[in-house]
N, C-alpha and C positions, 0 to 999 in steps of 0.2 A: 504494500500500500504506500502511495506517495505521501510526502509531507503535506502537499496541498489537500489531498483527500482527508487526511487526518485532521487538519485544521478546519476544513469545512464541516466535518462531522462533529467536532468539538464545539464549534459555534452553534450549530443546530441544537445540540444537546444543552448547551448553556442557555440559549433562548427558551428552550422547552422548560428548563428548570425555573424560569421566571414566569411561569404560566399565569401567576396572579397579576402580572402587569401587562401581559400580552392581550391584544384585542384581535378578534376575528373581524376581518374586513374583506371587501371584494376588490380585487385588483383587476382593472380592465385595461387591456392593451389598446393602442390607438387603432381605430377602425379606418382602413384604407379603402378608397373608392376608385374603381377603374371603369372607364368607359370604353366599350368595344364599338368603334364606328362601323364595322362591317355588319353587326347585328342590331346596333342601336340600343344595346342593353348596358345597364350599370350594375356592376358587381361590387358588393361590400364584403371585406374580409376583416374579421375581428382579430385583434392581436392576442387574445386569450388572457390567461392569468388565473382567474377563479378566486375562490375563497381561501384566504391565507391568514395565518397568525402573524401579527406584527407588533412591534413596540413603538408607540407614539410618544414623542417627547418634544420639548421646546428647545429652541436654540438658546445658547447662553447669551448673556448681556453683551459680552465681548464679540460675539459672532454677528450680532444684529448691527448692520450699517445703514439701514434705511433705504438702501438702493438694491443690492443683490439679495440681501436677507432682510425681510420685513419683520416687525414685531409679531405679527399674527401667523407667520409661516411656522410650519411644524417639520420636525425631523422624524422619519420613519426608518426603523431597522428591520430588515427581513433576512432570514437565513437564506442564502442563495439556493440551497437544496430544497427549500419549500416553494420556490417560485419557478414555474415551468417556462417562463419567458424571460428574455433579457429586457429590463426596463428601458423605455425610451421617453424622451420629453413629450409632454402632453398626454401620457397615459393617465388614467384616473384611478383614484382610490375612493371607495364609498365606505364610510364607517358605519358601525351598527346603528348609530342614531340617524342615519340617512344623509348626513352631510357629505357632499362631494368635494374632492380635492384634486388638483392637477399636479402632476409631477413636473417640477421646473428645474430640478438639479439631481444629478446621479453621481454617486461615488461608490467605490468598493475598496476593499483592502487588497494587499498584494496577493493573498491566497485565493481571492474571489470567494471568501466564505460568507460574506454578508453584503447586502445592498444597503446603503445609507442614502435615503432619498429626501430631497427637499420638496415639500408639498405646499400648495397655496390654494385657498378658495378662489374659484373663478369670479 
């Protein structure tokens, strides 16, 4: 087993151990639309994602600059092994309370063990 796989499994296990602070939310990939001029049809393809456990947190005071990171933005941490898609900008996250958020920033660690997403209400 590679070191990368070991770290990915450890992060997944660590986040699972924090079950009391995790929240189940729906991750929706960007829906792409394609037009076929030969048939005149429009095809939409969803980016996938599904229901995933996530940790929602706020940005620290030092991270909030009022331009790239706003006071109402949130940080979401997802174990990479739990998400079956690669996050892209403008994907959506819908929390259990029904609030919708757009992904506006994407980071990961060197082992690719967790996604750290910056989200903002539209």
